[in-house]
C-alpha positions in Angstrom: 23.4 -24.3 -11.2 19.9 -22.7 -10.9 19.0 -19.3 -11.8 17.9 -17.1 -9.0 16.2 -13.9 -10.2 15.8 -10.5 -8.6 12.6 -10.9 -7.0 14.3 -14.2 -5.3 17.0 -12.1 -3.6 14.5 -9.7 -2.1 11.9 -12.0 -0.7 15.1 -13.6 1.0 17.0 -10.7 2.2 19.8 -11.4 0.7 20.3 -14.8 2.0 20.3 -16.8 -0.6 23.7 -17.1 -0.8 23.6 -19.7 1.3 21.4 -21.8 -0.6 23.1 -21.0 -4.1 26.9 -20.2 -3.5 28.3 -17.0 -2.6 29.4 -16.3 -5.5 26.4 -15.5 -7.0 26.4 -12.1 -5.0 29.0 -9.2 -5.6 28.2 -7.0 -2.8 30.3 -4.1 -4.4 28.2 -4.4 -7.5 24.9 -6.0 -6.6 21.9 -3.4 -5.5 22.0 -3.2 -1.6 18.6 -1.2 -1.4 15.1 -1.2 -3.4 15.6 2.9 -4.0 19.4 1.3 -6.1 17.4 -0.6 -8.5 16.6 0.5 -11.8 13.4 1.4 -13.1 13.3 -1.7 -14.9 14.8 -3.8 -12.1 11.7 -2.1 -10.0 9.1 -2.7 -12.3 10.3 -6.5 -12.7 9.7 -7.1 -8.5 6.4 -4.8 -8.3 5.1 -6.7 -11.4 5.5 -10.2 -9.3 3.5 -8.4 -6.2 6.6 -7.9 -3.6 5.1 -6.2 -0.7 6.6 -5.8 2.6 3.6 -6.2 5.1 5.5 -6.4 8.0 9.4 -6.1 8.9 11.2 -7.5 12.1 14.3 -6.3 13.8 16.1 -7.8 16.7 16.2 -6.3 20.2 19.1 -4.5 19.3 17.2 -2.9 16.7 18.8 -4.6 13.6 16.8 -5.7 10.7 16.2 -9.4 10.4 13.9 -10.2 7.9 11.0 -8.1 5.4 13.4 -4.7 5.1 14.1 -3.5 1.4 17.1 -1.9 3.0 19.9 -4.7 4.1 21.1 -4.4 7.5 18.7 -1.0 8.3 18.2 -0.2 11.7 14.5 0.5 13.3 15.1 4.2 13.9 16.7 4.8 10.2 13.6 3.0 9.2 11.3 5.0 11.4 12.6 8.4 9.9 12.6 7.0 6.5 8.8 6.4 7.1 8.1 9.6 8.7 9.8 11.8 5.9 7.9 10.2 2.8 4.5 10.6 4.9 5.6 14.5 5.5 6.6 14.9 1.8 3.1 12.9 0.9 0.9 15.3 3.2 2.7 18.4 1.6 2.0 17.1 -1.6 -2.1 17.0 -0.2 -1.8 20.3 0.9 -0.1 21.8 -2.5 -3.3 19.6 -4.4 -5.7 22.0 -2.4 -7.0 19.6 0.6 -7.1 20.6 4.1 -7.3 18.5 7.5 -11.0 18.3 8.0 -13.3 17.9 11.0 -12.9 14.0 10.9 -9.2 14.3 11.0 -9.3 13.3 7.4 -8.1 15.1 4.2 -10.8 16.6 2.5 -10.8 19.0 -1.0 -13.3 22.2 -0.5 -15.7 22.7 -2.9 -14.5 25.9 -5.2 -16.9 28.9 -4.8 -19.8 29.0 -7.3 -20.2 31.6 -9.7 -23.6 32.9 -11.6 -22.7 32.5 -15.3 -25.4 31.7 -18.2 -23.1 29.4 -19.5 -24.2 25.7 -18.8 -21.4 24.1 -16.5 -19.8 20.7 -17.8 -18.2 18.1 -15.8 -15.4 15.9 -16.6 -15.4 12.5 -15.9 -12.2 10.4 -16.4 -12.5 7.1 -18.2 -13.3 4.4 -16.5 -15.9 2.0 -16.1 -19.2 2.5 -14.0 -19.2 -0.1 -11.5 -21.9 -1.6 -8.9 -22.1 -2.0 -6.0 -19.9 1.6 -5.1 -19.4 3.2 -2.0 -21.4 6.4 -1.8 -18.9 8.7 0.3 -16.0 8.5 -2.2 -16.2 11.8 -4.4 -16.9 10.7 -8.6 -13.4 11.1 -10.0 -11.4 11.5 -6.8 -8.0 10.8 -7.9 -5.7 10.7 -4.6 -6.9 7.6 -2.3 -8.7 9.6 0.8 -11.3 7.8 2.6 -11.4 3.9 3.8 -11.7 1.3 1.6 -14.6 -0.6 3.6 -18.0 0.7 4.7 -19.0 1.3 8.3 -16.0 2.4 9.9 -14.6 -1.5 11.2 -12.5 -1.8 13.9 -8.9 -1.6 13.5 -6.9 -4.4 14.8 -3.9 -3.4 13.9 -2.3 -0.1 13.2 0.7 1.3 11.3 4.1 1.6 12.7 6.3 -0.2 14.9 5.7 -2.2 18.2 7.8 -4.6 20.4 6.8 -7.9 21.2 6.2 -8.8 24.9 7.2 -12.3 24.7 10.3 -12.3 21.8 11.6 -8.9 22.6 11.7 -8.4 18.6 10.6 -5.1 16.8 7.4 -5.3 14.4 7.1 -3.1 11.5 3.7 -2.6 10.4 3.2 -1.3 6.6 -0.3 -0.5 6.8 -3.8 -1.1 8.5 -6.1 -3.7 9.1 -9.3 -4.0 9.3 -11.6 -6.0 10.9 -14.2 -7.5 8.4 -15.9 -11.0 7.6 -15.1 -12.8 4.9 -16.8 -11.8 1.8 -16.9 -7.9 2.9 -16.9 -5.6 -0.3 -13.4 -3.9 -0.9 -13.7 -0.6 -2.7 -10.8 1.9 -4.3 -11.2 5.3 -2.8 -9.6 6.7 -6.2 -9.5 6.3 -9.6 -6.8 4.4 -11.0 -5.3 1.6 -12.9 -4.7 -1.8 -11.6 -0.9 -2.4 -11.4 -1.3 -6.1 -10.3 -2.9 -9.0 -9.1 -1.5 -12.1 -7.2 -1.0 -14.6 -4.6 1.5 -15.6 -2.0 2.1 -16.7 0.9 2.4 -13.6 2.9 -0.1 -11.6 1.6 -2.1 -14.0 0.2 -4.3 -12.4 -2.5 -3.5 -9.1 -3.2 -4.3 -6.1 -5.3 -2.1 -3.2 -6.3 -3.9 0.2 -8.2 -2.1 3.1 -9.2 -3.2 6.4 -8.8 -2.5 9.8 -9.6 0.1 12.1 -8.0 2.7 9.2 -7.2 -0.2 7.2 -5.2 -0.7 3.7 -4.8 -3.0 1.5 -2.7 -2.3 -2.1 -1.4 -5.0 -4.8 -0.5 -4.3 -8.2 1.2 -5.9 -11.2 2.4 -8.7 -11.5 0.0 -11.0 -14.0 -0.7 -11.9 -12.8 -4.3 -10.3 -10.4 -6.8 -12.6 -8.9 -9.0 -10.5 -7.2 -11.2 -7.5 -7.8 -13.6 -4.2 -6.2 -14.3 -4.3 -3.2 -16.5 -8.0 -2.5 -15.6 -9.0 0.8 -15.3 -11.3 1.6 -12.0 -13.7 4.3 -10.7 -13.2 6.3 -7.3 -15.4 4.1 -5.0 -15.6 1.0 -7.3 -15.8 -2.5 -5.6 -12.8 -4.2 -6.5 -12.5 -7.2 -4.2 -14.0 -9.1 -1.4 -12.0 -9.6 2.2 -10.9 -12.8 3.1 -8.4 -14.5 5.3 -5.6 -15.9 3.1 -1.7 -15.7 3.2 -0.5 -14.3 6.9 -3.4 -14.2 8.6 -5.0 -15.0 12.3 -8.5 -13.7 11.4 -10.7 -12.6 8.6 -9.9 -9.1 7.8 -8.0 -6.2 5.2 -4.7 -5.3 4.9 -5.1 -1.7 3.5 -1.6 0.3 2.8 -1.2 3.4 0.9 2.4 4.1 -1.0 3.4 7.1 -2.0 6.5 7.8 -4.5 7.1 3.7 -3.9 7.7 3.8 -0.6 4.6 3.2 2.3 3.1 5.8 4.3 1.2 6.2 7.3 -2.4 6.4 6.1 -3.9 8.3 8.8 -4.6 11.4 7.7 -6.2 9.7 4.3 -8.5 7.4 6.3 -9.3 9.8 9.5 -8.0 7.6 12.2 -4.7 5.3 13.2 
């Protein structure tokens, strides 16, 4: 009998038993949610590039596909997302960030005091890069700011909507920016490349791990300019936009995760 890995079960929404035999699944012992997995199992799934870009619910609000929770309802998923976003916002306040005039997190500079001792600047060990996104602060450790230059048009926001024809509810776990193929994509914070992959949904993807529980995810790329395990500086170019995977036109899908869960990136990019 063919062996079905953990990654395969998650991608098919725990319906693989129809193909490989119901005896493979033991509901009383098999984890029902992504959060129930062990640390090693989570790393196995994430290292394969498992990223849910969109969830689908039927007209009754029950999950059809793309959900980490088996049988989760739309309302439960919305509540979970809101709770995670609230926790992420609170953590940013604890780190000294405030909401600025542009409705985006900013970190006020500490008051300068006169001293006769020369001030030293500590910069994290990460390579220099060219080009660099000039409006990203040097050494920034949290993903504040946009990954593209010029504030491009948002074609799909974070959240849920009802399809006008099918009546199905869709959950979008990120922001879509309109961008011609080959546009430079930048990391808004220092970090380490956690995954570089290609699949049928995200297309060419990159995931970067940042400080304090944050991750950023980039999909539909035409070219990945970094490798897994590589350190990146804040503002460094990491990829080129494209039209790979499930995509109706050239754009960048951008997600922010906090403690492993998707977060509404509104306050981190300043718009939604």
